[in-house]
C-alpha positions in Angstrom: 7.0 -21.9 -8.3 5.0 -24.5 -10.1 1.9 -26.2 -8.8 0.2 -29.2 -10.3 -3.4 -30.3 -10.0 -4.9 -33.5 -11.4 -8.4 -32.0 -10.9 -9.6 -29.1 -13.1 -12.1 -28.2 -10.4 -9.4 -27.9 -7.7 -7.1 -26.0 -10.1 -9.9 -23.5 -10.7 -10.6 -23.2 -7.0 -6.9 -22.5 -6.3 -6.8 -19.8 -8.9 -10.1 -18.2 -7.7 -8.8 -18.1 -4.1 -5.5 -16.7 -5.1 -6.8 -14.0 -7.4 -9.5 -13.0 -4.9 -7.0 -12.4 -2.1 -3.6 -11.9 -3.6 -3.8 -10.1 -6.9 -0.1 -9.2 -6.8 0.8 -12.8 -7.7 0.8 -13.5 -11.5 -0.1 -17.0 -12.8 0.4 -18.9 -16.0 -1.9 -21.9 -16.4 -1.1 -24.8 -18.8 -3.1 -28.0 -19.1 -0.9 -31.0 -19.7 -2.3 -34.4 -20.5 0.4 -36.2 -18.4 0.7 -33.9 -15.5 -2.8 -32.4 -15.4 -2.9 -28.7 -14.7 0.3 -26.8 -14.3 0.2 -23.4 -12.6 3.4 -21.3 -12.8 3.5 -18.5 -10.2 5.7 -15.5 -10.8 7.9 -14.8 -7.8 7.4 -11.1 -7.1 7.2 -11.6 -3.3 9.7 -12.6 -0.6 10.0 -16.4 -0.5 8.5 -16.9 3.0 5.5 -14.7 2.1 4.9 -16.6 -1.1 5.1 -19.9 0.7 2.6 -18.7 3.3 0.1 -17.5 0.7 0.3 -20.6 -1.5 0.1 -22.9 1.6 -2.9 -21.0 2.8 -4.6 -21.3 -0.6 -3.8 -25.0 -0.8 -5.4 -25.4 2.7 -8.6 -23.6 1.4 -8.7 -26.0 -1.6 -8.3 -29.0 0.6 -11.0 -27.9 3.1 -13.4 -27.3 0.2 -12.7 -30.3 -2.0 -10.9 -33.0 0.0 -11.9 -32.8 3.7 -15.3 -34.3 3.3 -14.1 -37.3 1.4 -11.3 -37.9 3.9 -13.7 -37.7 6.8 -16.2 -40.1 5.1 -13.4 -42.7 4.6 -12.4 -42.4 8.3 -16.0 -42.9 9.4 -16.3 -46.0 7.2 -12.8 -47.5 7.5 -11.9 -46.7 11.1 -15.3 -46.6 12.8 -17.2 -49.0 10.4 -20.4 -47.0 9.8 -22.3 -47.9 6.7 -25.7 -46.0 7.0 -25.6 -42.9 4.8 -27.8 -40.9 7.1 -25.6 -41.6 10.1 -22.4 -40.9 8.1 -23.9 -37.6 6.9 -24.7 -36.5 10.5 -21.2 -37.5 11.8 -19.7 -35.6 8.9 -21.7 -32.5 9.8 -20.6 -32.8 13.5 -17.0 -33.2 12.4 -17.1 -30.0 10.4 -18.8 -28.3 13.4 -16.0 -29.4 15.8 -13.3 -28.2 13.3 -14.8 -24.9 12.3 -17.5 -24.1 14.9 -17.4 -20.7 16.7 -19.4 -22.0 19.7 -17.7 -22.6 23.0 -18.6 -26.3 23.0 -17.0 -26.9 19.6 -13.9 -25.0 20.8 -13.8 -27.1 23.9 -14.1 -30.4 22.0 -11.1 -29.5 19.7 -9.2 -28.1 22.8 -9.1 -24.7 21.1 -6.7 -26.1 18.5 -6.8 -24.6 15.0 -6.8 -27.6 12.5 -6.7 -25.2 9.5 -3.5 -23.6 10.8 -2.0 -27.1 11.5 -2.9 -28.2 7.9 -1.3 -25.0 6.5 1.9 -25.7 8.4 2.1 -29.1 6.8 1.7 -27.6 3.3 4.5 -25.0 4.2 6.9 -27.8 5.2 6.3 -29.6 1.9 6.6 -26.4 -0.2 10.0 -25.7 1.4 11.3 -29.0 0.1 10.7 -28.1 -3.6 9.3 -25.3 -5.6 7.5 -27.9 -7.7 4.4 -28.8 -5.8 2.0 -31.8 -6.7 -1.2 -31.3 -4.8 -2.4 -34.9 -5.1 0.9 -36.3 -4.1 1.0 -34.2 -0.9 -2.6 -34.9 0.0 -2.2 -38.7 -0.6 1.2 -39.3 1.0 2.3 -36.3 3.2 -0.7 -35.4 5.4 -0.6 -38.3 7.9 -0.2 -36.1 11.0 -3.4 -34.2 10.0 -5.2 -37.4 9.2 -4.3 -38.8 12.7 -5.8 -35.7 14.3 -8.8 -36.0 12.1 -9.4 -39.6 13.3 -9.5 -38.3 16.8 -11.9 -35.5 15.9 -14.2 -37.9 14.0 -14.3 -40.1 17.2 -15.4 -37.0 19.2 -18.1 -36.3 16.5 -19.3 -39.9 16.9 -19.5 -39.4 20.7 -21.7 -36.3 20.1 -23.8 -38.3 17.6 -24.4 -41.0 20.2 -25.3 -38.4 22.8 -27.8 -36.9 20.3 -29.3 -40.3 19.6 -29.7 -41.0 23.4 -31.2 -37.6 23.9 -33.7 -38.1 21.1 -34.7 -41.4 22.5 -35.2 -39.8 25.9 -37.3 -37.0 24.3 -39.4 -39.5 22.4 -40.1 -41.4 25.6 -41.2 -38.2 27.5 -43.4 -37.2 24.6 -45.2 -40.5 24.6 -45.6 -40.3 28.4 -47.0 -36.7 28.2 -49.5 -37.7 25.5 -51.0 -40.5 27.6 -51.1 -38.4 30.8 -54.2 -36.5 31.9 -53.6 -32.7 31.8 -53.0 -31.1 35.2 -52.9 -27.4 34.5 -54.6 -25.4 31.7 -51.7 -23.0 31.1 -48.2 -22.6 32.6 -46.1 -19.5 31.9 -42.3 -19.9 31.9 -39.5 -17.3 32.1 -36.2 -18.3 30.6 -33.1 -18.2 32.9 -30.4 -20.4 34.3 -33.4 -22.4 35.6 -37.0 -21.8 34.5 -39.4 -19.7 36.6 -42.9 -21.0 36.5 -46.2 -19.1 36.8 -49.8 -20.3 36.9 -52.3 -18.5 34.6 -53.5 -16.3 37.5 -50.0 -14.9 37.9 -48.8 -16.9 40.9 -45.1 -17.6 40.9 -44.5 -21.3 41.8 -41.8 -21.8 44.4 -39.5 -24.7 44.6 -41.6 -26.1 47.5 -44.7 -25.9 45.2 -42.8 -27.8 42.5 -41.5 -30.4 44.9 -45.0 -31.2 46.1 -46.2 -31.7 42.6 -43.2 -33.8 41.6 -43.5 -36.0 44.7 -46.9 -37.1 43.4 -45.5 -38.2 40.1 -43.4 -41.3 39.6 -40.7 -39.4 37.6 -38.2 -42.2 38.0 -40.2 -44.1 35.4 -39.1 -41.6 32.7 -35.6 -41.2 34.1 -36.2 -37.8 35.8 -35.4 -36.8 39.4 -37.3 -34.5 41.8 -34.2 -32.4 42.3 -34.4 -31.2 38.6 -36.3 -28.0 38.3 -36.7 -27.4 34.6 -38.2 -30.4 32.7 -39.4 -32.5 35.7 -41.9 -30.0 37.0 -43.5 -29.7 33.6 -43.8 -33.5 33.2 -45.5 -33.6 36.7 -47.8 -30.6 35.9 -48.7 -31.8 32.3 -50.1 -28.4 31.2 -52.4 -28.2 28.3 -50.6 -25.1 27.1 -47.1 -23.7 27.8 -46.0 -20.2 27.1 -42.2 -19.6 27.3 -40.9 -16.0 27.4 -37.4 -15.1 26.6 -34.8 -14.2 23.9 -33.5 -17.6 22.7 -35.8 -20.3 21.5 -32.7 -22.5 20.6 -31.5 -22.5 24.2 -30.9 -26.2 25.0 -33.4 -26.8 27.9 -36.0 -24.6 26.1 -35.5 -26.7 22.9 -36.0 -29.9 24.9 -39.3 -28.6 26.3 -40.4 -27.6 22.8 -39.5 -31.0 21.4 -41.4 -32.8 24.2 -44.6 -30.8 24.3 -44.5 -29.7 20.6 -47.7 -28.0 19.5 -48.6 -27.2 23.1 -45.7 -24.7 23.4 -45.7 -21.0 22.3 -42.4 -19.1 22.5 -42.8 -15.4 22.9 -40.6 -12.4 23.5 -40.1 -11.4 27.1 -42.0 -8.1 26.3 -45.1 -10.3 26.1 -44.7 -11.6 29.6 -48.2 -11.0 31.3 -46.9 -10.5 34.8 -44.3 -7.6 34.5 -44.4 -7.0 38.3 -41.9 -9.9 38.7 -39.6 -8.6 36.0 -39.3 -5.2 37.7 -38.7 -6.8 41.1 -36.1 -9.2 39.7 
């Protein structure tokens, strides 16, 4: 099998991937002014196994050296973005959707494995000939993958817009809280599916307590409702200091509170919670 690369960097990357994972394959590398870099692979493996290994290595090379440029072209040519900062953020979100391990990224890509799909396209092209021009395949034979990528970039743009809307919402709440007179000196918060609130003397605040506080505050002005029991109570209480106890400072609603109240928030391990009676009873 002979493989041709125009790019020295991609040829080196191919060799490194292959040698790192499949030392049983022997290679002869020749640099040719007309055809770029020619790699001849000695066939000491069954044909289908060799095809799978080479296609997988080509996929790694593509993901490393070509995916970013292809995504950027799609962002600019199909979705008409021109701002470099926005393009960079959409690019990051596209990578996250394709490769992320989180449930949300898997849901967005419908649990499809884009890397496996790309590898299958390389396998199909390798079967046609044992002379393989990487640039030719990438430029002319990967349309099915590019079509999927256009859809994924669209999903990334949706996520980007949601992030922008959320950030604008957080900025508005932050400005509102800064202008508001403080209502409580300290509020202690336990993480959970919904927050549990405690005053500084250890009193656990019930939903009725929270509703009474929220009814006094025109929360509709900042787009909050009095049936939301995480952020809305804090906006109504406007504490001078918040102490959040838990295990995950990056949990979404916790992160939102931190972004709104900023330097007023301390995040501490649950072992520091000052009212352990409630932990034992829960």
